[in-house]
C-alpha positions, 0 to 999 in steps of 0.5 A: 524489517525488525526495529530494535529497542535501540532503533526506537531510542535513536528515533525518539532522540532525533524527534526530541532534538528536532522539536527543540528547534521548533514549535512544530510537532513531529510524529513517526509511524511505520506499517508493514503494509497499508493494504493486502490489495485482495480486491485487486488480485481478485479483479485480475483473476476475474478478468483473466477468467473472463477473457482467456478462455475465449482464446480456446474458441478459435482452436475448436473448443470441445467439451470432449477435452475434459474426460467425464464432461462429454461422451466420446460419441457424437449426439446426433438427435436434435432433441439432445442439443440442449444436453450438448450445449449444457456440456459445452457450458460446463466445460467452459466453466471448468476452464474459467474456474481453473484460470481464476484460481491459477491467476489468483495464486500467481498474483498472490505470491509474495511481492506480486500485489505491489507489481500488479496494482497500478501505481496511482491506486497504491499511492491513493491507498498510501495517502489514505492510510497516512491521513488515517494515522494523522487523525488517529494520533491527534496531529490535527489537535495541536494548538497551532496546527503544526503537526507533521506525520512521517509515515512509511509502508515497508511492503509498499516501499512508499513514504508519505509526509502529512503536514497540518494546515498551520504548516501547509499554508506557509510551506510548499509541499515539495520541501518534504521531498528530501525527507521522503527520499532519505527515508525511502532510500534507507528503508530499501537498504534495511536501515529504518532507524537511519532513515527516520533519523534523516527524515526527522532532521530534514523535517525539523530543519523546515519547521525550524525555519518557519516555526521557531520555538514559542515561549513556554512551548509544550511537547504536545505529542509523544516523541516516538515511533509507532509500529503497526 
């Protein structure tokens, strides 16, 4: 989802306009994704490799199904039992490896990571990434602790609004819902500038109500969108 220089200008102008009505600070960040979820994909592949081959046992799993792994004639001598077991384990390992690779490739297809990753885990990683950006850009260092981060992940289709303690103590977290919904809707429609403009305006309305401009107010954070 490309963000043009004109989009950056529109978002910067929206932030500046919102902050003229409040002593709060608004900062915007958009990321392509917050995680590649490789550990989740590996987990699904490992689970499938562990469980799916068991379905072959009731079907009479036989190493002879795999050319080169077992001979075509039956080993009858008791001393050859270890060889037979070894060949069976080898064939079973081949099945497991094939399933592991196949499932991993399937869940690695574009868009599959979001589908196979549990929603609570995706939300947790989104929240963690938002908090990292909140701290990395110094929103926790504003004079009155009135910084607000609007953070979006395109691949995850999620939006997070993080408010500093000065705001959190006075404003219920649910009031940011309209801003989150507006940005999410426009990102899905491929209109990031529209979404950030709407979200910034809505956050500005909340801040203006509870945190009006102070005398000689200083703009403590740059009015811009950061793209990761």
